[in-house]
N, C-alpha and C positions, 0 to 999 in steps of 0.2 A: 464386562465393561473395561475399556482400556484404563490402565493405572499409571502409565508413564507420561512424561511431559509432552505437550504439544506446543510448538513455538510458531506463532503467526507473525510474519513480517509484512509491514506495509512496503509498497514499491517506491513510489515517487518520494524523494526526500529522505528515504531510509536505506534502500539498497542502491538506488541510482539517483544521480542529479539530472533531472529532466528539463532544467530551465530553458535552454535554447529552443527545444522542440515544442514545449507547451506554450511558452510566451510568444514564440514566433507564429504558432498556429492561431493563437488568440488574436494577434495583430492582423493576420491574414483575414480572419473572419470579420473583424471590425472594419477593416478597409473595404471589404466587399460590400458591407452594409452602409458605407459612406459615413461612418461614425469616427469621432476622434480616436487616434491610435496612441495610447500611452507607450512609454518606453518599456523595454523588457524588465528593467529593474522595478518599474512601477507596477508590474503585473505579477510579481512573485507571490503575492498574497493568494493568487488563484491556484497555486501549486498545492495539491492535496485535497481540498474540498471538492465536492461534486461539481462538475463543470457547468451544468445547466444553471445552478444557483449562482455561480460566479458571473455568468453572462447576464442573468437577470439583474444583478447589481450593476454591472458595467453599462447596461442598456437602459437602466431606470425603470424596469418593469418586465413582465413575463411575455409580452406580446411577440417579441422577436427571438426569445431565448432558444426555442427549438430550432429555428432556422440558423441561428448563430452556431449551434452545436453541429449542424449538418455542414456548414461552411468550414468550421474548424477541422472536421474529419476529412474534408477534401485534401487538406494539406498534411494533417497529422498521419493519416493512414498510409501515405506513401513516403513522406520525408521526415515529418516531425518526430515520429516515435524512435527514430535512430539518432536524432540530435540529442544525445544523452550520453552519460558516462557513469561507470560504476565507481562508487566511493572507494577510496583507498582502504585496503585490508578486508573488504567485504568477502572476496572469494576465499581468503584464508580463514576468516571467521566461520563461514558456512562449511568449509571443509572440516574444520575442527568439530563443529556441531553435528555434522553428518556422521562422524565416527563415534558419536556418543549415543546414549539411550534416547529414545523418543523420536518424534516425527516433526518435520519442518514444512511449513506452508507459506505461500504468499497470500495475503488478503488485502486487496486493493479495490478502491472505488472505480478505478479505470476498467473499462470493458475488458473481459477476459480475452477477447479475440486480439486485442492489442497487447495486453499484459503478457500473454504466453509467448508472443513473438519477441517482445523485448527481452524477456528472461532467456529465451533460447538464443537470441542474437548475441547476448553477452556471455553465453555458455555457462549460465547459472542453473539451467534446468535440471542438471543432474543432482543438485543439492536438495531439491524440493520434492516432496511427495505429491503435491498438487498446487496449482495456481487457482485461487478463487478470485473472481472479479465480478463486476456487474454485467448486465446484459445491455445491448445497444439501445433497447427501449427504456432504459432507466431502472429496470428491476434490480433490486439489491444494491443500488448506488449508495444507500445509507449504510454506514458501517455497522449500525445496530442489526439491521436485517442481514447483512452479508455475513457477519460473524455467527449469528444464530443459524444461518444456513450451513456454514462451515462446520459448526459443532454437530449439527444433525447428520451431515454427510459423513463425518469422520468418526463419530461416536466418542470424540475426545471429552475428557472430564474437565469442565471449566476450572475447577479448583486446582488442576495440575497443568493449566495452560497459561501462556503469557502472550500478550500482543505487544510488538515493538513498532512504534510509529512516531512521526515527527509533528503531527497536528492534533488539535483538540478532538476532532471527530474520531480519530483512532482510539484515543483514551476513553471517550464517552461510549463508543461502540463496545469496547472491551468491558468496561464497568457494568454496562447494562446487561451484559451476558454473563456476569460473574467471573470474568477473566481478569487477571492482574494486568495492568497496563504499565509499560515502561516507555518513557519518552526519550527521544534522541534530540539533542540540541544542535547537531551538525547539519540538520535539514533546514526546513523553512518555518518551523514553529519556534516560538520563543520559550524560554524556561518558564516565564510567567504564564503563558498560554497553557502549557502542558500541566503545570502545577495546579492552576485554577480548575482545569478540567478533571483533575483527580488522579494524575499519574502517581504511581507508588514509588517510582525511582526515576532519576534522570541520568542519561549517559551522554558524554561529550564526544564519544568516538565509537566506531564499530568494535574496537578492542575492549572498550569499557563495557559494551553490551555482552560480549563473550564472558568477561570476568564476572559480571553480575549474574548471568545465567548459571555459570558454574557454581558460584557461591550460594545461589538460591536453590538449585536443583541437584547439585552434586555432579560427579563425573562418571559414575559407574552404574551398572545395571544391564539387564538383557535388552536387546533391541527388538523393535517390532519388525515383522516382515514388511517388505516394500509394498506400497499401495494396497493396504488391507481393506479398502472400501470401494464402493462403486458410486460414481457421480452421475446423476441424471443428465440427459441432454448431450451425451457423448463428449463431455468436456475432459 
């Protein structure tokens, strides 16, 4: 069984700032449905949690939620996913971690077909051993299920793993799987949200994440070979 650390990074609000693309695509879907369209600032609470649940809240019920997701993807799949930017210092932090012991993964509720394109577009793919995301049908959109699947596929030891994320569902998903959760406050979740969800530590910047990982796990030790596991479904 692997004995070195495994680091799981959320995508939206942790590695990249996706506000224009996500909120703009939500506005597009609501307009197509003839519903009131909040401003982008009023929709930032939708960044991070599973999209269908956010639409159910916006629409006052489940009836149109699936259709709203389809409309959202009409815009997001071609335009919105690239209306995005990498947070300052992320590439440098990932490069530092890549040169140290252990493996690094993305674990996002976003469908992996979009997440892998975003990670590659911003040339971050070389830092990660794999990108874990949900399926388009909603499978593993819950972070509890997603991280359980990631642990199964990687063989990582939860006791030597850490999840880095900006919202409560990142923290809850990690804790339910025995993974230590570190919250970042530069994304879209508040310190209160993250603390109440059970985050073991809060970081105000990507550099602070790096410092915390080094202090918690140390800097030395043998590395794993690249991609030491197989993922089902050709992902």
